[in-house]
C-alpha positions in Angstrom: -72.8 159.3 61.0 -74.9 157.2 58.7 -78.2 155.9 59.9 -79.4 152.3 59.6 -82.4 153.2 57.5 -80.1 155.0 55.0 -78.0 151.8 54.6 -81.2 149.9 54.0 -82.2 152.3 51.3 -78.9 151.5 49.5 -79.3 147.8 50.0 -82.8 147.9 48.4 -81.6 149.7 45.3 -82.3 147.3 42.3 -79.1 145.3 42.0 -79.3 144.8 38.3 -79.7 148.5 37.7 -76.6 149.2 39.9 -74.6 146.6 38.0 -75.5 148.2 34.7 -74.6 151.7 36.1 -71.1 150.3 37.0 -70.6 149.1 33.5 -71.6 145.5 33.7 -73.7 144.0 30.8 -76.7 142.2 32.3 -78.9 140.1 30.1 -81.6 137.7 31.2 -80.5 138.2 34.9 -77.0 137.0 34.1 -73.6 138.7 33.5 -70.0 137.8 33.0 -68.5 137.6 36.5 -65.9 140.5 36.8 -64.2 138.7 39.7 -62.7 135.8 37.7 -61.8 135.0 34.1 -65.4 134.3 33.0 -66.6 133.3 29.6 -70.1 131.9 30.3 -72.0 134.6 32.2 -71.9 132.8 35.6 -72.9 135.8 37.7 -76.6 135.3 38.4 -79.0 138.0 39.7 -81.9 137.2 41.9 -84.5 140.0 41.6 -86.7 138.6 44.4 -83.9 138.7 46.9 -82.1 141.6 45.3 -78.8 139.8 45.3 -76.3 138.2 43.0 -74.0 135.2 43.1 -71.3 133.6 41.0 -71.4 129.9 41.6 -67.8 129.6 40.5 -66.1 132.1 42.8 -68.6 133.1 45.5 -69.5 131.0 48.5 -72.7 133.0 49.0 -74.9 135.7 47.5 -74.0 139.3 47.9 -76.1 142.4 47.9 -76.0 145.8 46.3 -73.5 147.4 48.6 -71.2 144.4 48.6 -71.3 144.3 44.8 -70.3 148.0 44.6 -67.5 147.5 47.1 -66.0 144.5 45.2 -66.5 145.9 41.7 -65.3 149.5 42.4 -62.6 148.5 44.9 -64.1 150.7 47.6 -64.5 150.3 51.3 -68.0 150.2 52.9 -68.3 154.0 53.5 -67.0 154.9 50.1 -69.3 152.4 48.3 -72.3 153.8 50.2 -71.4 157.3 49.2 -71.0 156.3 45.6 -74.4 154.5 45.5 -76.0 157.5 47.3 -74.5 159.9 44.8 -75.7 157.9 41.8 -79.2 157.7 43.1 -79.5 161.1 44.8 -79.9 159.7 48.3 -78.6 162.1 50.9 -76.6 160.5 53.7 -76.3 161.9 57.2 -72.6 161.6 58.2 -70.9 163.5 61.0 -69.0 166.6 60.2 -65.6 164.9 60.2 -66.8 162.4 57.6 -64.8 159.7 59.4 -67.2 158.0 61.7 -69.4 155.9 59.6 -71.5 153.9 62.0 -75.1 153.0 62.7 -76.7 156.0 64.4 -79.1 156.3 67.2 -82.1 158.6 66.6 -82.3 159.6 63.0 -84.8 162.3 63.5 -87.2 160.7 61.2 -89.2 158.9 63.8 -88.7 161.5 66.5 -88.1 160.2 70.0 -91.2 161.8 71.3 -93.6 160.4 68.8 -97.0 159.3 69.8 -100.1 157.7 68.5 -102.9 159.5 66.7 -104.6 161.0 69.7 -103.5 164.5 68.6 -101.4 165.2 71.7 -98.2 165.2 69.6 -99.1 168.4 67.8 -96.8 170.3 70.1 -99.2 173.2 70.8 -97.9 173.5 74.3 -94.4 174.1 73.0 -95.1 176.9 70.6 -94.9 177.0 66.9 -91.1 177.3 66.9 -90.7 173.9 68.6 -90.9 172.0 65.2 -87.5 172.4 63.4 -88.6 172.0 59.8 -85.0 172.4 58.5 -84.1 169.2 60.3 -86.6 167.2 58.3 -87.0 169.0 54.9 -84.2 167.1 53.3 -86.1 163.8 53.6 -88.6 165.0 51.1 -86.2 166.5 48.6 -85.9 163.0 46.9 -88.8 160.9 48.2 -88.1 157.2 48.2 -90.6 154.3 48.7 -89.5 150.9 50.1 -91.3 147.7 49.2 -93.8 148.0 52.1 -94.7 151.5 51.1 -95.2 150.6 47.4 -97.4 147.7 48.4 -99.5 149.8 50.7 -99.9 152.8 48.3 -100.1 151.1 44.9 -101.4 147.6 45.5 -103.6 148.0 48.5 -104.8 151.6 48.1 -104.5 151.9 44.3 -103.2 155.4 44.7 -102.1 157.2 41.5 -98.3 157.5 41.4 -98.7 161.2 40.4 -100.5 161.8 43.7 -97.7 160.1 45.6 -95.2 162.4 43.9 -97.3 165.5 44.4 -97.7 164.7 48.1 -94.0 164.0 48.5 -94.6 160.7 50.4 -91.5 158.9 51.4 -90.6 155.9 53.7 -88.1 154.6 56.1 -87.5 151.6 58.4 -86.6 151.9 62.1 -84.1 149.8 64.1 -86.7 147.3 65.0 -87.4 146.6 61.3 -90.8 148.4 61.3 -91.7 150.2 58.1 -93.0 153.7 58.3 -94.7 155.9 55.6 -93.6 159.5 56.2 -96.3 162.0 55.3 -95.3 165.7 55.1 -97.6 168.6 55.8 -97.0 171.8 53.9 -98.5 175.2 54.1 -100.0 177.0 51.1 -96.5 178.2 50.0 -95.0 174.7 50.2 -93.2 175.2 53.5 -92.9 172.1 55.7 -95.0 172.6 58.9 -95.5 169.0 60.2 -94.9 165.3 59.7 -97.0 162.3 60.3 -95.3 158.8 60.4 -97.7 155.9 59.7 -96.8 152.4 60.8 -97.1 150.2 57.8 -96.7 147.0 59.8 -99.4 147.9 62.3 -102.0 145.1 62.6 -105.3 145.2 64.3 -106.6 142.2 66.1 -109.7 140.8 64.5 -112.8 141.6 66.5 -114.7 138.8 68.2 -117.7 139.7 66.1 -116.0 138.3 63.1 -116.1 141.6 61.2 -112.4 141.9 61.2 -111.2 144.7 59.0 -108.3 144.1 56.7 -105.5 146.6 56.3 -107.5 147.9 53.4 -109.6 150.2 55.5 -107.1 153.0 56.0 -109.4 155.6 57.2 -110.9 153.5 60.0 -107.3 152.8 61.2 -106.6 156.5 61.2 -109.7 157.5 63.1 -110.0 154.9 65.8 -106.8 155.1 68.0 -108.3 152.9 70.7 -107.9 149.7 68.7 -105.8 146.9 70.2 -102.4 146.5 68.7 -100.4 143.3 68.0 -97.1 145.1 68.6 -95.8 147.9 70.8 -95.1 150.4 68.1 -98.0 152.9 67.7 -100.0 153.4 64.6 -98.7 156.9 64.2 -95.7 158.9 65.3 -95.0 162.6 65.1 -91.8 164.6 65.4 -91.6 166.7 68.5 -93.6 169.9 68.1 -95.0 169.0 64.7 -98.5 170.3 64.1 -100.6 168.3 61.6 -103.1 170.9 60.4 -105.0 170.8 57.2 -103.4 168.4 54.7 -102.5 169.2 51.1 -102.6 173.0 51.4 -100.3 173.6 48.4 -103.3 172.7 46.2 -104.9 176.0 47.3 -102.6 178.0 45.0 -104.0 176.0 42.0 -107.6 176.9 42.7 -109.6 179.0 40.4 -113.0 180.6 41.0 -115.8 178.1 40.7 -113.5 175.1 41.3 -114.8 172.2 43.5 -112.6 171.6 46.5 -113.3 168.4 48.4 -112.8 168.2 52.1 -111.8 164.7 53.3 -111.2 163.1 56.7 -107.6 161.8 56.9 -104.7 161.7 54.4 -105.8 158.4 52.9 -109.2 159.7 51.8 -107.4 162.7 50.4 -105.1 160.5 48.3 -108.0 158.6 47.0 -109.9 161.8 46.1 -106.9 163.2 44.3 -106.4 159.9 42.5 -110.0 160.1 41.4 -109.2 163.4 39.7 -110.5 165.9 42.2 -108.8 168.8 44.1 -108.9 167.9 47.8 -107.6 168.8 51.2 -108.0 166.8 54.4 -108.8 167.4 58.1 -106.6 165.3 60.4 -109.7 163.7 62.0 -113.2 164.5 63.1 -112.1 165.3 66.7 -109.1 167.5 65.7 -110.7 170.4 63.9 -109.0 173.4 65.5 -110.3 177.0 65.5 -107.3 178.1 63.3 -108.2 175.4 60.8 -111.8 176.6 60.7 -110.6 180.2 60.0 -108.3 178.9 57.2 -111.1 177.1 55.5 -113.2 180.2 55.7 -110.4 182.3 54.2 -109.9 179.8 51.4 -113.6 180.0 50.5 -113.6 183.8 50.6 -110.4 184.4 48.7 -110.6 181.7 46.0 -114.4 181.6 45.5 -114.5 177.8 45.4 -117.3 175.3 46.0 -116.7 173.0 49.0 -117.8 169.4 48.7 -117.6 166.5 51.1 -118.3 162.7 51.3 -118.7 162.3 55.1 -117.7 159.0 56.6 -120.8 156.9 57.2 -120.4 157.1 61.0 -121.3 159.5 63.8 -117.9 161.3 63.8 -118.0 161.7 60.1 -121.5 163.3 60.1 -120.4 165.4 63.1 -117.5 166.8 61.2 -119.7 167.6 58.3 -122.1 169.5 60.5 -119.2 171.4 62.1 -117.9 172.4 58.7 -121.3 173.5 57.5 -121.7 175.9 60.3 -118.9 178.0 58.8 -119.3 176.9 55.2 -123.0 177.1 54.6 -122.7 176.1 50.9 -120.8 172.9 51.7 -122.3 170.2 49.5 -123.0 166.8 51.0 -122.3 163.7 48.9 -123.7 160.4 50.0 -121.5 157.3 49.9 -123.1 154.1 48.5 -124.2 151.4 51.0 -121.4 149.3 52.2 -118.7 152.0 51.9 -117.6 153.5 55.2 -115.5 156.2 53.6 -114.3 157.5 50.3 -111.2 155.3 50.3 -113.5 152.2 50.2 -115.6 153.7 47.5 -112.5 154.6 45.4 -111.3 151.1 45.6 -114.5 149.8 44.0 -113.6 151.8 40.8 -109.9 152.2 41.1 -109.3 150.5 37.8 -111.5 153.0 36.0 -110.1 156.3 34.6 -109.8 159.1 37.2 -113.1 160.7 38.0 -115.1 158.4 35.8 -117.3 157.0 38.6 -118.3 160.0 40.7 -121.2 159.5 43.1 -124.1 161.9 42.7 -125.0 164.6 45.2 -127.4 163.7 48.0 
């Protein structure tokens, strides 16, 4: 069985690149049409719509899959398999390889997903309830759709190397909602949890006029009570997934004396990494579990690192800092500048500067 989001991945492959891979010569968004005796490059490519059309022999534009079908002489399933093979996209087909239809639950969104209240961590089901093998393949070849690229690179200014390191990927559900899929790994790089972030989630502007744009990632992550303009939640989690401390693989790269920043939420962690710092993240100020506290203590003891933190400029942020300082007495407090609620906002002020070149001073 092939899932709808997988077909969308193939449709969003750059059509000019696909044409060149098939042997067509594309110059200035035009090519000789292979479907009739063409001498004047009448096949025109539209990069915006990711389509092509020959105004001589085509009634309408065609997309990437249709182009592959016609040029290679393959049926729909075979063309999809060819495109997937060329671009290292793994397809989920049934064992017989014959039924090639739009599937139901892909496993990416998880039917029992919930919002970010933490109830989806699956603690009541035991650690074995999360089947990592079912999801690991999604992160073997991470792929970002247009919505994810806009969110990460244009709105958040996240360094592409950070995105690669964190193995961020994306998908679109049957309702057309775009999701950023965020994997959680343990220190050895084993998948232990997944968080799906709704990239199309919109908050209603507050009546006070201080409406926050989508730019404030951390505030979206940490205030699950906001009203929504659509039914889909801000976050979804696979059944049994436990989102513990984020970016634990960085621990194996620590050396004695290194500074390790603790952030609140994944987005602040991406910003901190993009700024050139080693960082991990706590899911939220209200979700600091005893096992997380013990893990942080062990990291400090085993790796002899200096812990640093830029608490969010709100009560939950300062509360989290005080909780952490109880077990990490040497935790260094950094003060964000006025007007910046969290490190993500501060990072955006200097995102165009070289990594780490505008580091705030200690309090």
